[in-house]
N, C-alpha and C positions, 0 to 999 in steps of 0.2 A: 661855395661849403668852406667853411673854415672849421677842421676840425682839432680839438687838444685830448692827449690820451694820455691818464694819468696809470694806465696801467699795462705792462709790457708785453703782455698776453693778447690784448686789445690792437696795442700798436700792432704785434706781427699779422691779426686777422686781417685792420686793415687795408696792410700791405699786401698782403693774400688776395684782397679783394681786386688790386690793382688802383689804390685811394690813396699810395704814399702822396701823393701832389698837394690834398685837403689838410692833408698836418701839419699844424703850424707851433704847435708846442709838445711837450712829450714829459713824463718824468723821470728822472735821475739815473733809475732804471730802466729805460727804454731804450735798447742797444741794438737792436736786430730789427731788421738787416742794417748795415754800416750805415748805408745811404744819409739815415736819419739823424746823425749825429751833429750835423747844422742848427738842429732844430731848438728853440730855447727851453730851455729845463725851468720846468717851474716845482718841484720838489726836494726835498731834501731827508736826510732821516738823521733821526737824534741819536739813536745809537751809535756805540764807536765798537767797531769789530775788532776783536780779539780772539779771543777761544768761544767754541760752542758754550762753555761752562757759563763764563760770563757773560756771551749775548743772551743768553735764559733769561739769567738772572735782572740783564736789563730790563728787557722786554716783560718780566712778570711785575717787576716795581713800575713798571710806566701804568700798565693796565689796572695797577690797583690806585692811579690817581684817581683827582674829580676828573668829569665829563670833557673840562678845559682844558687838561694837563696830560690827558692820559694818548692822545696820539702819536704814537710812533714816529710821523713824519711831518714834516713844516709846508706850506703851501706859499707860495708867492703871489700872493691874492692882488698886488699893483700890477705884473706883469699879466697874470690871466685875463686882467680887465682889459688892458691895453691891445691883446692880442684878439678881443670881440670871435670868440667862438660863436660859430654856430650848435656846435653839439662838442658836449664834453664825454668822452668814454671813461669808468670808473668801472667800481667793483663793490661788492655786499657781502664777500666771500670770506676774507681773515682779515681781519685788522694789523695782523703782525706783517703780512705781504706787501702792503701800499697803503696810500692815502684814505680816510676811511670815509663812509657814502654819508655819513653826518656831515662830516667836516667839508663836503664838498658842496651839497645841498644848501648848507648854512650861507656860502660864497656867492653861492647863483643867487641865492634868494635878495643879492645886493643889488645886482647887476640890471644892467636896463641897457637892451632888452633882455631877457634873462633868456641863457641856450640850454637847447635843451640836453637832460640829461639821462644820459644810457648807462644803468648799470647790470654789470653781466655778473651771474651768481652758478655758473656750472659746475656739478658735480659727477658728472659721466661726459663720456666722449661725446655719445648723442646729443650730451647739451651744447657741447662746443660748437657739432656743426650748426647749431638752433644760433647761437650767438654768430655765426657769420652773417648770417640771414637776417637778424635782429639788425646788425653794424651797417647790411646793405640797406634794408629799407631805411635807416635813420638818416643813410647819406642820399639817399636816392639813386642807386645803385644798384635794385635787386638784381637785375638779369648777371652784372658780373658776379654777384655772391652768391647766386645760384650753380653759376658754373666754377665757383672756388670751392664750394659744398660738396659738388659730384664728383670732381678732381680729387680731394681730399680722401672722400672715402671709398674713390678707384683705388688709391695708394693703400687705404686699410685692409679692404677685401684683396689685392693682389699679395698683398704679406701673408694674408689667413690660407693663403692658396698650401704655402709652405710649412703649414703645421701639420699635426701627427695626428688624428682626434682618437687613434684610438692605444695610444700611447699614454702609460702613466703620467699623471701631472707632476711636474717636478716640486718638490717645496722650495718656495721662494722667501727670502726674508729682505724686506726694502727699507732701510733707515731712514728715515729721511731727516733725523738730527742726531750726531753723535751722542751729546753728555746733557742732559740728558738722553736715553735709548728712545725715537719716535719712528713709530712703523707707519710709512705712507697709507695716505686713503684717498677719500675723493675716485677719481680714477683712476690711482695707479693701479689697487687689487685688479679693476677690471683689466688693465691691458698687459696683468701680467697673464692673469687666469684665462684670456681670450689668446694668447702666446703660446700654450699650452703647461704655464706654470700652474704652481698655486700659492697665492698670497695666503702667509700661514697665520700672519697676526692682526690682517682685518678685512673686511668684508668689502664691497662694492659700494660705493657712494657714502658710506661713512668716514667720519672726517678724522684727518692723521691723530696716532695718540700715542703718549707717553706709555711706555713700555718697561718693564722691568728686566735685569738680565735672568731673572731665574722664566720670564714668557720668553723670550730671544732662546734661550738653549732646550727650553719643554719642545720649544717648535722643531727644532731637529734640521733647520732652513739647511738643503743642499746645494742651494747657490746662495748667495749673498751679497747685494745690490747694496753702497754704501754713496748714497747720492744726494747728501744736505740742502736744504731750500737757500737757495740763493750763494752757496759755495760753487767755486770752479775747482780745477782740479790741485792746483799745487794748495789751497787752502785743504781742501783734505786731506792731503798727502802731510800736510805739516803736523795733523792733527791724529793718522792713523796710529804713530807709535805708541799714543797713549791709550787708544781702544787696544791695539794688540797686546797691552801692558795688564790688561786687566785679566783676573783669574779665571776666569771663566770663556775666555775667549778660543783655546784651544778645544774644549770640549763641543764646539760646533761644528756640527760634519763639513758645512761650507769649506772649514776652515781646515778640516785633517784634508780632504780629499782637492784643496788648493783650487778652491770656484768659488773667490770674491774678487768682484770689479768693484771701480770707482768711477762715476759718471759726472759729469758737470752738472750739477745741481741747481746752477745759477741759467743755465742753457736748455736742460732736457729735464721732463719728468713734474716737474714743478708748475712749469706754465701752461697754465689748459689754454692753446694757442694750437696752429697746426703742423709745432714740430712736434709733439703728442705722437701724429702717426710716426713720424719719423723714427722716434722714441720705439715704437711697436717696433718698425722693421727692423731696428736693433734686437729688442728683445728676444725677436725669432730669428734672427740668425745665431744667437748665444744660444740659446736654448735646444734649435735643434743642427746645430753646427752647418747653416747653409749661408756660403761667405756671398750669393748670389742674390741676395735678398738685404744686403746689409750695406747701409747708408754709407757715403764717402765720408771719410772725416768727422765721422763721430764721435764725441768727446769721451773717451773714454779709456781706464787703462786699469790693465791686470794685475792683481794685487800678488805678488808672490808670500805666502804666508811664511815660507821657509826664510826667507834673505829677508823678511819686512820690506823691500821697496817693489814698486812702482815699474811697472814693464808695457810692452805694446800688446 
């Protein structure tokens, strides 16, 4: 069985099943686990990473183009054919996050024999458990997928045991983008609510959405997570001074209480894969001050609102 994954979260799910040996090609964003780095890269991005505002402009302009030009990503069709995959893992959740399903299916229709296309579209954590089983069935490793799903669910429910159902929910704002402001959606509100917080700017299962500064201030978040999709910690730190310079920034209760954290959005929360449970365990540890459930090496930094610097 030969598998190509064009989606980072699908690659992580495949490896969680124990099927890394099947992976013969990957997207340019598939970077975990590190042991897959030797697989051929089949995609590339057309946008140039600069500032949040500039990336947003490039994305909006690209999505307004004709179908033939609107994809934000390139696909190495010749190399894909040469790899002769039996299964291609991709997605239909977000045209901004990775290569779109229409492009993949168009290429597959020209291949002989045609590989099976497995498209994932998770909205909740439960959907991600189902995705593990879907991939397992597609690659013929159902028992291993069952075991991986059960293990992942066990990690989640073990963390739930550290929450206090009698404690009042803490208002939490999760910024999935910094300029313009976007509130996290899909599974993120679900994870925050289950950890004992209250995602005050979006509902579980809803798409991430653009919000105004007034929306954010009116929500009165007592905790703030800055976790832009695709941004690592150094990239977030570079743009934090611009965010802190906004006139409304000091009005946020989270800023006043110095409860702002930066989380690596390239690795955590924004990928619907097994590390969402890792992110959930960190949430529980942060909201309830329970170091014993905090994942080792979790990529987070506390933003000191008084000095405008990041720390441990």
